[in-house]
VOBA-1610 file (N, C-alpha, C; in pm, whole numbers, padded with zeros to 5 digits, always signed):
BEGIN
Met+06151+00037-16377Met+06169+00051-16233Met+06317+00052-16195Gln+06400-00015-16271Gln+06544-00020-16244Gln+06605+00119-16242Arg+06548+00212-16319Arg+06607+00345-16331Arg+06602+00421-16199Phe+06517+00380-16106Phe+06507+00447-15977Phe+06612+00398-15878Leu+06687+00296-15917Leu+06793+00243-15831Leu+06928+00290-15881Asp+07022+00307-15788Asp+07158+00339-15832Asp+07224+00211-15882Glu+07343+00224-15933Glu+07409+00110-15996Glu+07431-00005-15897Glu+07466+00030-15774Glu+07492-00073-15673Glu+07367-00156-15645His+07254-00089-15631His+07129-00161-15605His+07084-00241-15727Arg+07107-00190-15846Arg+07071-00264-15968Arg+07155-00391-15980Met+07282-00380-15951Met+07370-00496-15958Met+07328-00601-15854Leu+07292-00554-15735Leu+07246-00646-15630Leu+07120-00718-15676Arg+07027-00643-15729Arg+06901-00703-15773Arg+06923-00809-15879Asn+07008-00781-15975Asn+07036-00877-16081Asn+07107-01001-16027Ala+07201-00979-15933Ala+07277-01091-15877Ala+07187-01183-15795Val+07098-01125-15715Val+07008-01205-15632Val+06910-01281-15721Arg+06859-01215-15823Arg+06765-01282-15914Arg+06833-01402-15982Glu+06955-01384-16024Glu+07030-01494-16087Glu+07048-01609-15989Phe+07081-01576-15865Phe+07100-01680-15763Phe+06970-01757-15739Val+06860-01685-15723Val+06731-01748-15695Val+06687-01837-15812Glu+06705-01788-15934Glu+06662-01866-16050Glu+06749-01990-16072Lys+06870-01984-16022Lys+06959-02100-16036Lys+06944-02197-15920Glu+06937-02145-15798Glu+06942-02229-15679Glu+06805-02269-15623Leu+06704-02186-15646Leu+06573-02212-15584Leu+06464-02252-15683Met+06454-02178-15793Met+06343-02201-15887Met+06332-02346-15936Pro+06443-02410-15976Pro+06431-02545-16033Pro+06371-02647-15936Glu+06393-02630-15806Glu+06344-02728-15710Glu+06234-02672-15618Ala+06185-02554-15650Ala+06087-02488-15563Ala+05961-02572-15544Lys+05909-02626-15652Lys+05786-02704-15643Lys+05806-02828-15556Glu+05917-02897-15576Glu+05946-03017-15498Glu+05964-02984-15351Leu+06036-02875-15322Leu+06057-02833-15184Leu+05923-02801-15117Asp+05837-02733-15191Asp+05707-02697-15136Asp+05624-02821-15106Glu+05628-02919-15194Glu+05551-03042-15174Glu+05603-03120-15053Lys+05733-03116-15032Lys+05793-03184-14917Lys+05775-03104-14788Gly+05754-02975-14802Gly+05739-02890-14686Gly+05867-02875-14607Glu+05979-02868-14679Glu+06109-02861-14613Glu+06168-02721-14620Phe+06228-02678-14511Phe+06305-02554-14513Phe+06432-02582-14593Pro+06463-02500-14695Pro+06578-02527-14782Pro+06712-02489-14718Trp+06760-02576-14633Trp+06881-02546-14556Trp+07003-02523-14645Asp+07018-02602-14749Asp+07135-02587-14836Asp+07136-02449-14902Val+07022-02406-14952Val+07013-02275-15015Val+07034-02165-14910Phe+06980-02186-14791Phe+06998-02090-14683Phe+07146-02067-14654Arg+07222-02174-14647Arg+07365-02162-14617Arg+07441-02096-14732Lys+07403-02129-14855Lys+07466-02064-14970Lys+07435-01915-14972Ala+07310-01881-14942Ala+07269-01741-14941Ala+07343-01664-14832Ala+07365-01730-14719Ala+07437-01666-14608Ala+07581-01635-14648Lys+07643-01727-14718Lys+07782-01706-14761Lys+07794-01586-14856Leu+07688-01560-14930Leu+07688-01449-15025Leu+07644-01317-14961Gly+07608-01322-14833Gly+07569-01201-14764Gly+07424-01163-14780Tyr+07341-01258-14826Tyr+07200-01228-14851Tyr+07113-01250-14727Ile+07167-01310-14623Ile+07092-01333-14500Ile+07137-01231-14396Gly+07045-01147-14353Gly+07082-01040-14261Gly+07170-00937-14329Ala+07138-00906-14453Ala+07223-00818-14534Ala+07241-00680-14472Ser+07139-00632-14399Ser+07147-00497-14342Ser+07219-00492-14208Leu+07256-00608-14154Leu+07330-00608-14028Leu+07475-00569-14053Pro+07539-00503-13956Pro+07679-00462-13972Pro+07772-00580-13992Glu+07882-00555-14057Glu+07979-00661-14085Glu+08036-00722-13959Glu+08043-00645-13850Glu+08099-00698-13725Glu+08015-00812-13668Tyr+07890-00823-13713Tyr+07803-00932-13668Tyr+07779-01033-13780Gly+07861-01027-13883Gly+07850-01122-13993Gly+07758-01078-14104Gly+07698-00958-14093Gly+07612-00907-14198Gly+07693-00848-14312Ala+07622-00795-14410Ala+07690-00737-14526Ala+07698-00585-14518Gly+07638-00527-14413Gly+07644-00383-14397Gly+07567-00307-14504Met+07468-00370-14566Met+07388-00304-14668Met+07278-00220-14603Asp+07205-00143-14682Asp+07094-00065-14630Asp+06965-00146-14635Tyr+06859-00089-14578Tyr+06731-00160-14573Tyr+06667-00172-14711Leu+06695-00077-14798Leu+06645-00088-14934Leu+06702-00214-14999Ser+06830-00240-14976Ser+06893-00361-15030Ser+06826-00486-14977Glu+06796-00486-14847Glu+06733-00604-14789Glu+06591-00623-14843Ala+06523-00514-14868Ala+06389-00524-14928Ala+06398-00584-15068Ile+06498-00543-15143Ile+06520-00596-15278Ile+06551-00745-15272Ile+06638-00783-15180Ile+06675-00923-15164Ile+06552-01007-15128Thr+06471-00956-15035Thr+06351-01029-14992Thr+06255-01049-15108Glu+06232-00944-15186Glu+06141-00957-15301Glu+06190-01062-15399Glu+06318-01059-15430Glu+06372-01153-15529Glu+06365-01297-15480Phe+06393-01319-15352Phe+06386-01456-15299Phe+06243-01509-15302Met+06146-01421-15273Met+06009-01468-15266Met+05945-01486-15403Arg+06016-01452-15510Arg+05968-01489-15643Arg+05964-01641-15658Ala+06035-01711-15571Ala+06035-01857-15573Ala+05921-01915-15491Gly+05842-01830-15428Gly+05735-01879-15342Gly+05789-01920-15207Ser+05724-02016-15142Ser+05758-02051-15004Ser+05904-02090-14982Pro+05976-02151-15079Pro+06118-02179-15055Pro+06201-02053-15032Gly+06150-01939-15078Gly+06220-01813-15054Gly+06214-01769-14910Ala+06145-01846-14827Ala+06131-01814-14685Ala+06262-01820-14608Val+06369-01857-14674Val+06500-01854-14606Val+06528-01714-14551Val+06467-01611-14612Val+06491-01474-14566Val+06427-01447-14430Thr+06335-01533-14385Thr+06273-01513-14253Thr+06365-01558-14141Ala+06481-01608-14176Ala+06576-01654-14073Ala+06617-01542-13979Thr+06602-01418-14022Thr+06651-01305-13945Thr+06546-01237-13859Leu+06428-01296-13846Leu+06320-01230-13771Leu+06363-01188-13631Gly+06428-01277-13559Gly+06471-01244-13423Gly+06587-01147-13419Cys+06657-01133-13530Cys+06774-01046-13534Cys+06737-00898-13523Ile+06617-00863-13569Ile+06578-00721-13570Ile+06575-00664-13429Pro+06500-00723-13333Pro+06499-00666-13198Pro+06633-00679-13126Val+06706-00786-13154Val+06837-00802-13089Val+06933-00694-13136Phe+06930-00664-13265Phe+07019-00560-13317Phe+06984-00423-13260Tyr+06857-00393-13250Tyr+06815-00261-13203Tyr+06826-00244-13051Phe+06803-00352-12976Phe+06793-00336-12830Phe+06888-00425-12750Gly+06960-00513-12817Gly+07048-00603-12744Gly+07177-00537-12697Thr+07240-00599-12598Thr+07371-00554-12552Thr+07476-00595-12655Gln+07594-00540-12643Gln+07701-00578-12734Gln+07728-00727-12727Glu+07725-00781-12605Glu+07749-00925-12586Glu+07641-01008-12654Gln+07515-00965-12641Gln+07405-01039-12705Gln+07417-01036-12858Lys+07451-00921-12912Lys+07466-00909-13057Lys+07578-00999-13107Glu+07690-00997-13038Glu+07806-01076-13080Glu+07779-01226-13068Lys+07695-01265-12973Lys+07668-01407-12951Lys+07564-01462-13046Tyr+07455-01387-13070Tyr+07340-01443-13140Tyr+07329-01406-13288Leu+07363-01286-13325Leu+07346-01246-13465Leu+07431-01328-13562Pro+07560-01356-13531Pro+07642-01433-13624Pro+07592-01576-13647Val+07515-01630-13553Val+07459-01764-13572Val+07375-01767-13700Val+07301-01659-13721Val+07211-01650-13837Val+07285-01605-13961Thr+07363-01499-13952Thr+07431-01446-14070Thr+07533-01543-14127Ser+07583-01635-14044Ser+07680-01734-14092Ser+07612-01854-14157Gly+07480-01863-14140Gly+07408-01976-14197Gly+07406-02098-14106Lys+07448-02082-13981Lys+07449-02195-13888Lys+07310-02226-13833Gly+07226-02123-13823Gly+07093-02144-13768Gly+07002-02027-13799Val+06874-02045-13770Val+06777-01939-13795Val+06723-01889-13661Ser+06658-01774-13665Ser+06601-01715-13544Ser+06451-01696-13563Gly+06385-01649-13459Gly+06242-01621-13466Gly+06203-01527-13355Ile+06079-01483-13358Ile+06025-01399-13251Ile+05887-01450-13217Ala+05863-01474-13088Ala+05739-01536-13043Ala+05657-01434-12964Ile+05554-01382-13028Ile+05465-01283-12964Ile+05324-01339-12952Thr+05268-01385-13065Thr+05129-01430-13071Thr+05102-01549-12978Glu+04983-01547-12916Glu+04940-01655-12829Glu+04800-01702-12872Pro+04755-01816-12821Pro+04623-01866-12861Pro+04510-01764-12841Asn+04523-01679-12740Asn+04418-01580-12712Asn+04469-01437-12720Ala+04581-01418-12787Ala+04637-01283-12799Ala+04714-01274-12929Gly+04647-01219-13031Gly+04711-01201-13160Gly+04736-01053-13185Ser+04638-00987-13240Ser+04651-00844-13268Ser+04668-00762-13141Asp+04606-00808-13032Asp+04615-00737-12905Asp+04737-00787-12827Val+04853-00730-12859Val+04978-00776-12797Val+04973-00761-12645Ala+04909-00655-12596Ala+04905-00629-12452Ala+04834-00741-12375Ala+04758-00826-12446Ala+04680-00931-12380Ala+04757-01061-12361Ile+04884-01064-12397Ile+04960-01190-12381Ile+04961-01233-12235Gln+04962-01366-12214Gln+04957-01421-12079Gln+05085-01494-12039Thr+05171-01522-12132Thr+05299-01586-12097Thr+05369-01502-11992Ser+05414-01565-11887Ser+05473-01492-11776Ser+05622-01518-11762Ala+05691-01421-11704Ala+05833-01434-11673Ala+05854-01383-11531Val+05899-01472-11444Val+05919-01439-11303Val+06065-01459-11267Lys+06121-01362-11194Lys+06261-01374-11156Lys+06272-01464-11033Arg+06361-01566-11045Arg+06376-01662-10937Arg+06521-01710-10932Asp+06584-01691-10820Asp+06723-01736-10800Asp+06816-01683-10909Gly+06801-01558-10944Gly+06891-01495-11040Gly+06862-01529-11185Lys+06751-01600-11210Lys+06713-01635-11347Lys+06568-01595-11370Trp+06531-01589-11498Trp+06392-01566-11535Trp+06328-01701-11567Val+06210-01724-11513Val+06139-01849-11538Val+06014-01818-11619Leu+06005-01878-11737Leu+05896-01849-11831Leu+05794-01962-11834Asn+05666-01924-11833Asn+05557-02020-11845Asn+05450-01962-11937Gly+05399-02047-12025Gly+05294-02001-12116Gly+05299-02074-12248Ser+05232-02019-12346Ser+05229-02081-12480Ser+05225-01973-12587Lys+05277-02008-12702Lys+05278-01919-12818Lys+05220-01993-12937Glu+05166-01919-13031Glu+05098-01981-13146Glu+05141-01913-13276Phe+05146-01993-13383Phe+05178-01943-13517Phe+05315-01874-13522Ile+05414-01939-13465Ile+05547-01879-13458Ile+05634-01927-13574Thr+05672-01834-13661Thr+05758-01866-13775Thr+05893-01914-13725Asn+05937-02026-13777Asn+06064-02090-13741Asn+06065-02143-13598Gly+05948-02146-13533Gly+05943-02185-13392Gly+06000-02322-13361Asn+05991-02415-13454Asn+06039-02550-13429Asn+06177-02578-13487Ile+06237-02480-13555Ile+06371-02504-13611Ile+06473-02398-13568Ala+06428-02295-13498Ala+06517-02184-13462Ala+06623-02224-13361Ser+06742-02171-13379Ser+06850-02190-13281Ser+06825-02103-13159Trp+06759-01991-13180Trp+06719-01905-13069Trp+06599-01820-13109Leu+06523-01782-13007Leu+06400-01705-13028Leu+06395-01587-12932Val+06331-01481-12975Val+06297-01372-12885Val+06155-01399-12837Ile+06137-01410-12705Ile+06008-01445-12645Ile+05952-01325-12570Ala+05828-01288-12601Ala+05760-01180-12529Ala+05684-01239-12411Ala+05700-01179-12293Ala+05633-01231-12173Ala+05596-01115-12079Lys+05498-01141-11993Lys+05457-01044-11893Lys+05551-01052-11773Thr+05612-00941-11740Thr+05697-00933-11621Thr+05631-00851-11512Asp+05524-00782-11546Asp+05446-00707-11447Asp+05298-00716-11486Lys+05228-00809-11423Lys+05087-00831-11458Lys+04994-00725-11400Thr+05048-00640-11314Thr+04966-00535-11254Thr+04980-00402-11327Ala+05068-00397-11425Ala+05094-00272-11496Ala+04969-00219-11564Gln+04952-00088-11558Gln+04842-00020-11626Gln+04895+00100-11702Pro+04868+00106-11832Pro+04802+00003-11912Pro+04886-00123-11924Ala+04823-00232-11964Ala+04885-00365-11959Ala+05012-00376-12043Tyr+05020-00299-12153Tyr+05135-00313-12241Tyr+05265-00268-12176Lys+05254-00196-12064Lys+05376-00149-11995Lys+05438-00256-11907Gly+05380-00375-11907Gly+05435-00482-11824Gly+05497-00595-11903Ile+05532-00570-12030Ile+05587-00674-12118Ile+05739-00658-12131Ser+05809-00771-12129Ser+05954-00774-12153Ser+05984-00882-12256Asn+06099-00870-12320Asn+06142-00969-12419Asn+06267-01041-12372Phe+06278-01169-12407Phe+06389-01252-12365Phe+06446-01331-12482Ile+06574-01354-12479Ile+06638-01439-12581Ile+06646-01580-12526Leu+06581-01671-12595Leu+06575-01810-12550Leu+06647-01899-12649Glu+06746-01972-12600Glu+06820-02065-12686Glu+06744-02197-12697His+06767-02264-12809His+06701-02393-12833His+06808-02497-12867Pro+06805-02615-12806Pro+06701-02664-12714Pro+06723-02615-12570Thr+06614-02603-12496Thr+06615-02565-12355Thr+06510-02649-12283Glu+06543-02696-12165Glu+06451-02779-12089Glu+06320-02703-12063Gly+06209-02770-12088Gly+06079-02709-12065Gly+06020-02643-12189Phe+06101-02633-12294Phe+06056-02573-12420Phe+06017-02683-12517Ala+05899-02670-12576Ala+05853-02768-12676Ala+05784-02694-12790Ala+05807-02743-12911Ala+05747-02680-13030Ala+05687-02787-13119Ser+05563-02763-13163Ser+05494-02856-13251Ser+05461-02787-13383Pro+05505-02844-13497Pro+05478-02781-13627Pro+05329-02774-13658Ile+05289-02668-13728Ile+05151-02648-13769Ile+05141-02671-13919Ser+05043-02751-13960Ser+05018-02774-14102Ser+04936-02658-14157Lys+04984-02600-14269Lys+04920-02480-14322Lys+04873-02498-14467Met+04786-02408-14510Met+04737-02408-14647Met+04850-02384-14745Gly+04937-02289-14715Gly+05047-02253-14804Gly+05174-02225-14727Met+05272-02165-14795Met+05402-02135-14734Met+05459-02258-14663His+05459-02369-14733His+05499-02496-14674His+05646-02502-14635Cys+05729-02422-14698Cys+05872-02424-14666Cys+05908-02328-14553Ser+05809-02259-14502Ser+05829-02168-14390Ser+05769-02233-14266Pro+05851-02295-14181Pro+05798-02367-14065Pro+05723-02275-13970Thr+05608-02321-13923Thr+05527-02248-13826Thr+05494-02344-13714Ala+05502-02294-13590Ala+05486-02387-13478Ala+05407-02329-13362Ser+05349-02421-13284Ser+05293-02389-13153Ser+05402-02415-13051Ile+05415-02326-12956Ile+05523-02337-12857Ile+05466-02347-12717Ser+05526-02436-12638Ser+05488-02452-12498Ser+05609-02421-12411Leu+05588-02342-12307Leu+05695-02305-12214Leu+05654-02346-12073Lys+05725-02443-12017Lys+05694-02492-11883Lys+05817-02480-11793Asp+05815-02379-11707Asp+05926-02353-11615Asp+06059-02345-11690Val+06058-02273-11800Val+06179-02256-11880Val+06268-02150-11816Glu+06389-02187-11784Glu+06481-02095-11719Glu+06565-02020-11823Val+06569-01889-11808Val+06645-01803-11898Val+06743-01722-11814Pro+06871-01722-11850Pro+06969-01643-11774Pro+06929-01496-11765Ala+06961-01433-11654Ala+06924-01293-11633Ala+06978-01204-11744Glu+07096-01239-11794Glu+07158-01156-11897Glu+07089-01170-12034Asn+06990-01259-12045Asn+06917-01275-12171Asn+06791-01190-12179Leu+06771-01104-12078Leu+06666-01003-12089Leu+06708-00907-12200Leu+06616-00878-12290Leu+06648-00791-12403Leu+06611-00647-12369Gly+06710-00561-12363Gly+06684-00422-12329Gly+06638-00408-12185Ala+06562-00302-12160Ala+06515-00275-12024Ala+06390-00356-11991Glu+06376-00391-11864Glu+06258-00464-11817Glu+06133-00379-11837Asn+06025-00445-11880Asn+05895-00384-11902Asn+05891-00287-12020Met+05991-00293-12106Met+05994-00208-12226Met+05971-00290-12353Gly+05924-00412-12335Gly+05908-00503-12449Gly+05809-00457-12554Phe+05701-00393-12511Phe+05601-00349-12608Phe+05658-00248-12706Tyr+05739-00157-12656Tyr+05799-00056-12742Tyr+05900-00120-12838Gln+05968-00224-12790Gln+06060-00297-12876Gln+05984-00369-12987Ile+05869-00426-12952Ile+05787-00496-13051Ile+05735-00398-13156Ala+05697-00279-13112Ala+05648-00178-13205Ala+05756-00141-13307Met+05879-00127-13258Met+05990-00095-13348Met+06018-00212-13441Phe+06009-00332-13388Phe+06026-00452-13470Phe+05930-00451-13588Phe+05803-00422-13560Phe+05703-00421-13667Phe+05728-00310-13769Asn+05778-00196-13722Asn+05809-00088-13816Asn+05905-00135-13924Val+05998-00222-13886Val+06098-00273-13979Val+06048-00398-14050Ser+05997-00495-13973Ser+05962-00625-14030Ser+05848-00615-14131Arg+05757-00521-14111Arg+05645-00510-14204Arg+05690-00467-14343Val+05800-00395-14350Val+05856-00359-14480Val+05899-00484-14554Phe+05962-00575-14482Phe+06010-00698-14544Phe+05895-00794-14575Thr+05792-00794-14491Thr+05674-00874-14521Thr+05608-00824-14650Ala+05602-00692-14663Ala+05547-00632-14786Ala+05631-00671-14906Ala+05763-00667-14891Ala+05854-00702-15001Ala+05839-00849-15039Ala+05818-00934-14939Ala+05798-01076-14967Ala+05671-01098-15048Ala+05563-01032-15007Ala+05437-01043-15081Ala+05452-00988-15223Leu+05529-00883-15236Leu+05553-00824-15368Leu+05625-00923-15459Gly+05720-00997-15405Gly+05791-01097-15484Gly+05697-01203-15538Leu+05601-01246-15456Leu+05500-01342-15501Leu+05416-01282-15613Ala+05375-01157-15594Ala+05292-01091-15694Ala+05366-01077-15826Gln+05493-01039-15818Gln+05573-01022-15939Gln+05581-01152-16017Arg+05605-01261-15948Arg+05617-01390-16016Arg+05483-01435-16075Cys+05374-01409-16004Cys+05242-01445-16056Cys+05213-01368-16184Tyr+05250-01241-16186Tyr+05230-01159-16305Tyr+05311-01214-16422Glu+05437-01248-16396Glu+05524-01302-16501Glu+05466-01430-16560Leu+05419-01519-16472Leu+05363-01645-16517Leu+05234-01623-16597Ala+05151-01531-16551Ala+05025-01502-16619Ala+05051-01441-16757Leu+05147-01351-16765Leu+05179-01287-16892Leu+05231-01389-16993Asp+05323-01475-16949Asp+05378-01577-17037Asp+05269-01673-17086Tyr+05182-01714-16994Tyr+05076-01807-17030Tyr+04978-01743-17128Ala+04944-01616-17104Ala+04849-01547-17191Ala+04901-01532-17333Lys+05031-01523-17347Lys+05090-01510-17481Lys+05092-01645-17554Gln+05094-01755-17478Gln+05106-01887-17538Gln+04971-01956-17556Arg+04881-01937-17463Arg+04751-02005-17466Arg+04663-01946-17575Glu+04609-02031-17659Glu+04522-01984-17766Glu+04376-02022-17742Ala+04288-01932-17782Ala+04144-01957-17777Ala+04079-01881-17893Phe+03988-01946-17960Phe+03922-01887-18076Phe+04022-01842-18182Gly+04129-01920-18193Gly+04224-01897-18301Gly+04331-01793-18275Arg+04343-01743-18155Arg+04450-01646-18126Arg+04489-01652-17979Pro+04608-01600-17945Pro+04651-01601-17804Pro+04552-01522-17719Ile+04526-01570-17598Ile+04429-01500-17513Ile+04479-01362-17473Ala+04610-01337-17484Ala+04664-01205-17456Ala+04611-01100-17554Ala+04556-01144-17665Ala+04501-01051-17764Ala+04363-01001-17725Phe+04300-01066-17624Phe+04168-01025-17582Phe+04177-00909-17482Gln+04090-00812-17500Gln+04095-00691-17419Gln+04079-00721-17269Glu+03990-00813-17235Glu+03968-00843-17093Glu+04096-00895-17028Ile+04171-00978-17097Ile+04298-01029-17043Ile+04399-00916-17033Gln+04400-00830-17133Gln+04492-00715-17129Gln+04461-00624-17011Phe+04333-00605-16982Phe+04294-00522-16868Phe+04344-00584-16737Lys+04330-00715-16726Lys+04378-00783-16606Lys+04530-00763-16590Leu+04603-00785-16697Leu+04748-00771-16692Leu+04789-00627-16662Ala+04716-00533-16720Ala+04746-00391-16697Ala+04727-00355-16550Asn+04619-00402-16489Asn+04594-00375-16348Asn+04699-00441-16259Met+04735-00563-16291Met+04836-00635-16214Met+04969-00560-16217Trp+05010-00522-16337Trp+05138-00453-16353Trp+05139-00319-16279Thr+05033-00243-16292Thr+05025-00111-16230Thr+05031-00121-16078Glu+04956-00213-16022Glu+04953-00227-15876Glu+05087-00276-15821Ile+05153-00361-15895Ile+05285-00409-15853Ile+05385-00293-15848Gln+05383-00209-15951Gln+05476-00095-15953Gln+05448+00001-15838Ala+05322+00026-15811Ala+05285+00116-15701Ala+05330+00060-15567Ala+05309-00071-15547Ala+05351-00135-15422Ala+05502-00128-15405Arg+05572-00151-15514Arg+05719-00150-15506Arg+05771-00011-15466Leu+05717+00093-15524Leu+05761+00228-15491Leu+05730+00262-15345Leu+05616+00217-15296Leu+05579+00242-15157Leu+05675+00169-15062Ile+05709+00047-15097Ile+05803-00031-15015Ile+05940+00032-15015Trp+05988+00069-15131Trp+06121+00131-15140Trp+06126+00262-15062His+06021+00341-15071His+06016+00467-14997His+06021+00441-14847Thr+05945+00342-14800Thr+05942+00310-14658Thr+06077+00259-14609Ala+06143+00178-14692Ala+06276+00128-14657Ala+06376+00243-14649Lys+06365+00338-14740Lys+06456+00453-14740Lys+06436+00538-14614Leu+06314+00547-14565Leu+06289+00621-14441Leu+06365+00556-14325Ile+06366+00423-14320Ile+06440+00353-14216Ile+06589+00379-14233Asp+06637+00377-14356Asp+06778+00405-14383Asp+06819+00545-14338Met+06725+00637-14343Met+06753+00775-14302Met+06735+00795-14152Gly+06705+00685-14081Gly+06685+00695-13937Gly+06549+00751-13901Gln+06453+00740-13993Gln+06320+00795-13971Gln+06212+00689-13995Pro+06220+00574-13926Pro+06117+00471-13947Pro+05979+00528-13918Asp+05884+00497-14004Asp+05751+00556-13996Asp+05646+00445-13990Ala+05579+00435-13875Ala+05481+00328-13856Ala+05366+00338-13957Ala+05328+00458-13993Ala+05219+00475-14089Ala+05258+00421-14226Phe+05378+00456-14272Phe+05423+00406-14402Phe+05446+00255-14398Ser+05496+00203-14285Ser+05517+00058-14273Ser+05385-00015-14283Ser+05282+00037-14216Ser+05150-00025-14223Ser+05090-00012-14363Ala+05108+00104-14424Ala+05056+00125-14559Ala+05121+00030-14658Ala+05252+00017-14650Ala+05324-00073-14739Ala+05279-00217-14719Lys+05263-00253-14592Lys+05226-00391-14561Lys+05086-00425-14610Val+04989-00339-14579Val+04851-00370-14619Val+04835-00364-14771Tyr+04899-00269-14835Tyr+04882-00255-14980Tyr+04949-00370-15055Ala+05075-00397-15024Ala+05149-00501-15096Ala+05091-00640-15074Thr+05047-00669-14952Thr+04995-00803-14926Thr+04859-00824-14993Glu+04778-00719-14998Glu+04649-00732-15066Glu+04668-00736-15218Ile+04768-00663-15266Ile+04801-00670-15409Ile+04842-00813-15445Ala+04923-00874-15359Ala+04969-01011-15385Ala+04850-01106-15400Asn+04750-01089-15316Asn+04632-01174-15325Asn+04552-01147-15451Arg+04539-01021-15489Arg+04464-00989-15611Arg+04536-01038-15735Val+04666-01018-15739Val+04745-01060-15855Val+04746-01213-15866Ala+04761-01280-15752Ala+04759-01427-15754Ala+04624-01478-15802Tyr+04517-01413-15758Tyr+04382-01451-15801Tyr+04368-01438-15953Glu+04411-01325-16006Glu+04399-01301-16150Glu+04489-01395-16230Ala+04604-01428-16173Ala+04694-01521-16242Ala+04629-01658-16257Val+04563-01703-16150Val+04491-01830-16158Val+04377-01818-16259Gln+04307-01706-16257Gln+04194-01685-16348Gln+04239-01688-16494Ile+04350-01625-16523Ile+04403-01623-16659Ile+04443-01764-16704His+04492-01843-16610His+04529-01981-16643His+04408-02072-16660Gly+04292-02024-16614Gly+04171-02106-16624Gly+04182-02232-16539Gly+04135-02343-16593Gly+04138-02469-16520Gly+04279-02511-16481Tyr+04376-02478-16565Tyr+04514-02514-16534Tyr+04564-02440-16410Gly+04510-02322-16385Gly+04553-02245-16269Gly+04513-02311-16139Tyr+04413-02398-16144Tyr+04366-02469-16025Tyr+04437-02603-16008Ser+04522-02634-16105Ser+04594-02760-16105Ser+04732-02743-16042Lys+04775-02844-15968Lys+04906-02840-15906Lys+05019-02850-16008Glu+04985-02877-16131Glu+05087-02884-16235Glu+05146-02746-16266Tyr+05069-02644-16235Tyr+05113-02508-16265Tyr+05146-02434-16135Asp+05254-02356-16139Asp+05303-02289-16019Asp+05206-02189-15959Val+05118-02130-16041Val+05029-02028-15986Val+04939-02084-15875Glu+04915-02213-15878Glu+04832-02275-15774Glu+04898-02260-15637Arg+05027-02289-15627Arg+05093-02277-15495Arg+05118-02131-15458Tyr+05142-02045-15556Tyr+05159-01903-15525Tyr+05028-01845-15469Tyr+04917-01890-15523Tyr+04787-01845-15475Tyr+04770-01882-15328Arg+04809-02004-15291Arg+04800-02048-15152Arg+04898-01971-15064Asp+05018-01949-15115Asp+05120-01878-15037Asp+05079-01735-15008Ala+05020-01669-15106Ala+04986-01527-15092Ala+04887-01502-14980Arg+04799-01597-14956Arg+04691-01575-14860Arg+04742-01545-14719Met+04855-01598-14684Met+04908-01580-14549Met+04945-01435-14518Phe+04988-01360-14620Phe+05050-01232-14594Phe+04956-01122-14544Thr+04826-01137-14566Thr+04734-01037-14512Thr+04700-01066-14366Ile+04758-01172-14311Ile+04730-01212-14173Ile+04850-01190-14082Val+04969-01234-14125Val+05088-01225-14039Val+05134-01081-14022Glu+05211-01058-13917Glu+05269-00925-13889Glu+05161-00818-13872Gly+05043-00858-13829Gly+04933-00764-13815Gly+04842-00773-13935Thr+04717-00810-13914Thr+04622-00828-14023Thr+04598-00698-14100Ser+04535-00711-14214Ser+04501-00592-14292Ser+04412-00498-14211Glu+04323-00558-14131Glu+04233-00477-14049Glu+04312-00395-13947Ile+04413-00456-13886Ile+04495-00385-13788Ile+04576-00274-13855Gln+04627-00301-13974Gln+04704-00198-14045Gln+04615-00076-14073Arg+04491-00101-14113Arg+04400+00010-14139Arg+04363+00083-14010Leu+04355+00009-13901Leu+04328+00072-13771Leu+04442+00166-13733Ile+04564+00118-13752Ile+04681+00202-13722Ile+04680+00328-13808Leu+04656+00309-13937Leu+04654+00423-14029Leu+04540+00518-13996Gly+04424+00463-13963Gly+04309+00547-13931Gly+04334+00632-13808Arg+04394+00573-13708Arg+04426+00648-13586Arg+04531+00754-13613Phe+04626+00718-13697Phe+04730+00816-13731Phe+04669+00935-13807Leu+04585+00905-13903Leu+04528+01010-13987Leu+04432+01101-13911Thr+04369+01045-13807Thr+04275+01126-13730Thr+04337+01185-13605Gly+04468+01163-13590Gly+04539+01225-13479Gly+04534+01153-13348Arg+04481+01031-13347Arg+04472+00956-13222Arg+04602+00888-13184Leu+04688+00869-13280Leu+04820+00813-13252Leu+04925+00910-13304Lys+05032+00922-13231Lys+05142+01007-13275Lys+05262+00919-13308Phe+05319+00937-13427Phe+05435+00858-13470Phe+05556+00950-13475
//
């Protein structure tokens, strides 16, 4: 697979892998058990330009392309949930694309410098896949925006220095999605509260429920044009789903590596289990699907680099890579047998971590809906 990358991308991939294996892998299990965001590693990664790598240098980024960021994301997630330091840039995507120069200069460097993380709050208790159904409101009062409502399952919601918040600014708009706007909310802010959510996996990636009670946001923190938030969110997903796919791919790659190593060492009936055809078939399928997912992700990232982001390819990459991660993690546990179900072996936590990826950033069902509509001509991209 390295042969498909130019020398610059190959060097980046090797450098990031070395960093992750030195700084994250040795303590990954302990970090996951503690459920802590790895702040020290996050700051080190930021200094090396691995956080927000595709952002321009004027905002503290490394000025790399999206393919580079996809590579970085995959390599970090080989460590499992501690690799979630790469999610620090979630809020940076819409700010970079739609923010004013002042907003970019103020908020993006906070993340790229390693001083803080960002997030984006869209999902609500009764509005997940149906973004247009959000109920959080934003009303203009005395020259400020006042936000009321709640958000659910927000990555980095309880640790972010700032968040992009989606809210209804026109509840009478038809169709409803035309009444959504996005706002940049700094933390801490009076009236804002976040409660961490305990999850099955991805313990080092904080997830929170958010409450907004008469939260005042300066007028200048409106992101882009009023009532254009839905279109901004759509663009956000076109980009973020590529990185979600790359993250899932990193998990799958590590599960395959662990399964292969174990199969070569574990003996049954007088020989390594890797000598059995059934195990070889499992490994062959795992390897093949990982390579296919990687090529799809790289192709989708290159489309963004060429200024041609494609929602269909983003959805395809996301649904395929995240489901591959679950299948590969399942087979890795199966190859390990009883040990795979034990916390002593890393495949157990990777199996738990992988499950999240078919849900976040739009479920597998939603990705297929998008693709189905595209293929039948009901949606134009």
